[in-house]
C-alpha positions in Angstrom: 132.3 95.9 97.4 129.4 94.4 95.4 126.5 96.7 94.4 123.1 95.6 95.7 121.1 94.3 92.7 118.1 93.1 94.7 116.1 95.4 96.9 116.9 94.3 100.5 116.3 96.4 103.6 117.9 96.2 107.0 115.5 96.3 109.9 116.3 97.9 113.3 114.2 97.4 116.4 113.4 100.7 118.2 111.9 100.4 121.7 110.5 103.4 123.6 108.4 103.6 126.7 105.2 103.9 124.6 105.8 101.2 122.0 108.2 99.1 119.9 108.5 99.7 116.2 111.0 99.0 113.4 112.9 101.4 111.3 114.5 100.4 108.0 117.4 101.3 105.8 118.0 100.2 102.2 120.9 97.8 101.6 123.2 99.8 99.2 125.9 97.1 98.7 127.6 94.0 100.0 131.2 94.0 101.3 133.7 91.4 100.0 132.9 89.1 103.0 129.2 89.1 102.1 127.9 91.5 104.8 125.1 94.0 103.9 126.1 97.6 103.8 123.9 100.6 104.7 124.6 104.3 104.7 125.6 105.9 108.0 124.2 109.4 107.4 126.0 110.9 110.3 129.5 109.7 109.2 128.8 109.9 105.5 130.0 106.4 104.7 128.8 102.8 104.2 128.8 100.6 107.3 127.8 97.0 107.9 124.1 96.7 108.6 124.7 94.6 111.6 127.0 97.1 113.2 124.2 98.6 115.3 123.1 96.7 118.4 119.4 97.0 117.5 119.9 95.2 114.1 116.9 92.8 113.6 117.8 91.3 110.2 117.4 91.7 106.5 114.4 91.1 104.3 113.5 91.6 100.7 111.9 95.0 100.2 108.7 93.5 98.7 108.2 91.5 101.9 108.4 94.7 104.0 105.6 95.0 106.5 102.7 97.3 105.9 103.2 100.3 108.2 100.2 102.4 107.2 97.1 102.5 105.1 95.9 105.6 103.2 92.4 106.1 101.8 91.8 105.1 98.1 91.3 108.7 97.1 88.9 108.0 94.2 91.2 105.6 92.3 89.6 102.6 90.6 91.0 99.4 89.2 89.8 98.2 85.7 89.4 94.5 85.0 88.4 92.6 81.9 84.9 91.1 82.0 82.9 88.7 79.9 83.0 89.0 76.1 85.3 92.0 76.0 83.4 94.1 78.6 85.1 95.6 81.5 84.3 96.3 85.1 85.8 98.6 87.7 86.3 98.2 91.4 87.1 101.1 93.8 90.6 101.2 95.3 89.7 101.2 99.0 93.1 101.9 100.4 96.8 102.2 99.6 99.1 100.0 101.7 102.3 101.8 102.6 105.2 99.4 103.2 108.3 99.9 105.4 110.4 100.0 102.3 108.7 103.2 101.1 106.5 101.8 98.3 102.7 101.6 98.1 100.2 99.1 96.7 96.5 99.6 96.0 93.9 97.5 97.7 90.5 96.4 96.4 88.0 94.0 97.9 87.9 90.8 96.0 84.6 89.1 95.4 85.1 86.7 98.4 85.6 89.6 100.7 89.4 89.3 100.8 91.5 92.5 100.3 93.8 92.1 97.3 96.4 94.0 95.3 94.5 94.3 91.9 97.8 94.5 90.0 98.4 90.8 90.9 95.1 89.5 89.6 94.9 87.9 86.2 92.1 90.0 84.8 93.7 93.4 85.9 94.0 96.0 83.1 95.1 99.2 84.8 94.5 101.7 87.6 92.5 104.8 86.8 93.2 108.1 88.6 90.3 110.3 89.8 89.0 112.3 86.9 90.1 109.8 84.2 87.1 107.5 84.5 85.8 108.3 81.0 89.1 107.3 79.4 89.5 103.8 80.7 87.3 102.1 78.2 89.8 102.6 75.4 92.4 100.6 77.3 90.5 97.4 77.7 91.7 94.7 75.3 
């Protein structure tokens, strides 16, 4: 058995009368033949991810689909501006990914939603109530 060093998730298609959706499980390890292993919580052991008939494949966790969006909740993103100044943009929402992690969303100048942490002039996120403190963190 080889421990999983990259964050892969196994996807499973679940079809009901109302809709079709996907559930995910983290890949915990790889067996000696190279198959992904996930935890079988009912049997308390690791099993091949493709053991289940509704297995839909693997993907890197960071490529997991967005499954929900939550309000920005008063958070802001701080960016460097011209000549040492800074500017802030409100976090409009938090994308929740199938892998369980979240990323902030701001509206970029061209009207495109962006993850501020991936922009070159990003400094940091500021929690509600910390607005007065962000100036000291701008380079």
